Phi, psi and omega in degrees: 000126179256125181251174177299323179296319177302318183294331180279346181265118182272105179242018181295330186264003181287126182266114180248010188266327187283129176281134180240153177274135178288132178258326183241127179240114181249127184228129176050047180281120176236136178229137180235142166249105192056238182262007179264124181273130183256331177228142185236106169048051182281124173246119183206126172257140182240126185280150180283150175051046168208172183256126174248123178262141173251119182239164178148167182296164176302139178079014184271353177110003183299308183292323176301317181295313184297329180283346171290332188287339174234016175060032175292335178293344179301332185279355178264114187300324185276357186267133175229153187229140162217154186130199183221131171232115181250123177239121183054040178080001183251129175285111187285351175258011172299131181303338182276351187287145176274107186293327178297315178294322178302314183288339173290328181276347183232095181288155182227132175239127190265176184299314178253138177306133183226059176298148176291156176284061181222177176292163175306312181301312184290333174300314183285324183283346188303310183297309177302322177295316182300322183266005177063038186281336187230143183257343182223162186293326181298315178298319180295317177301317180295320181294318179298314179298313181299318181293320178291326175295313180297330179274005177068031188239343189303310184298331182280330190230015183298339177262010184234025187295337181267358177280156177298139177300331180289350179276351180283164175292167182302315180294321177293321177299320180292322176291328174297319178295325176293318177299320179298320179292320182293329190299338180262017176056057179285164170267331188232140173237122176261135181230116182258095183049059188291347184248003188294336180259010187250157176282168185302324181292314178295323178299315180299322180292320178295320179295320175299319180296317178302318180297324178288321186289334185294346176296327185244346186227151170272127187238132174240125184234130170270130179213143173273348185265112177292328176298319178295316178304317180294324182287321193256341192251155174264329176232150180226137176242130181255121178253147174208124178052041176083000179252142170278110186277317183199145174220143179179186176303138185303317180302317181290319180302320182273334182267314187211067179296154180278334186259138181296325178296319178298314180299318180297323180287311185287342177265002173085014181283339168205165181166000000 
């Protein structure tokens, strides 16, 4: 059944043919906030160097899940986790793992742009300095420039590196946050509704950037916009009430999902 919503979702360019290697393996993931369970036995593999979108109604567990991938939920006292998440063969919940190093390998971009109250340059340089990645100023300058180029921001602000990051427009601030994440050479970039606070023009630029970044990075994006999921992702996972209902190639999820709940959501019958 083709609906008006289907017609508005452009999935002509979604590539479902190339086989990708799984980088992240999640098995029996359960998350609790005190005695309330937020995720139920989630099994999900995420492929390297492609974009996976997480969709579903508000409160369905998308953001909780994405924060499991870099252990951001650890900072919530009432939150507990059980299950297994293996990244590059490493159990990221192993007690021996260095969480600081883990988060350097897994960049995070939040819903609202959150540049530090520092200059543009210092925003990007912060992570490499923190992790002791560079010994001289020349290397640091090169890393800042390279990160801003990859974030599609260099040409716009190369003469404004000493200005506060907070002085940039909303879309520029979000790309600055992406440059900050890239600067520590992550393998994975997590994006939790990165365009929800942006106007349509800035959103389009971020979506173009995501398409460019997937060549070098594995990207997981939480989005409320099914149109955005269709535009940017190769695989889509649908969550509902803390359960992973269905995951598959984005084209298939939107054209011919296997699950009735998925079909009802993507065709707009509930949401």
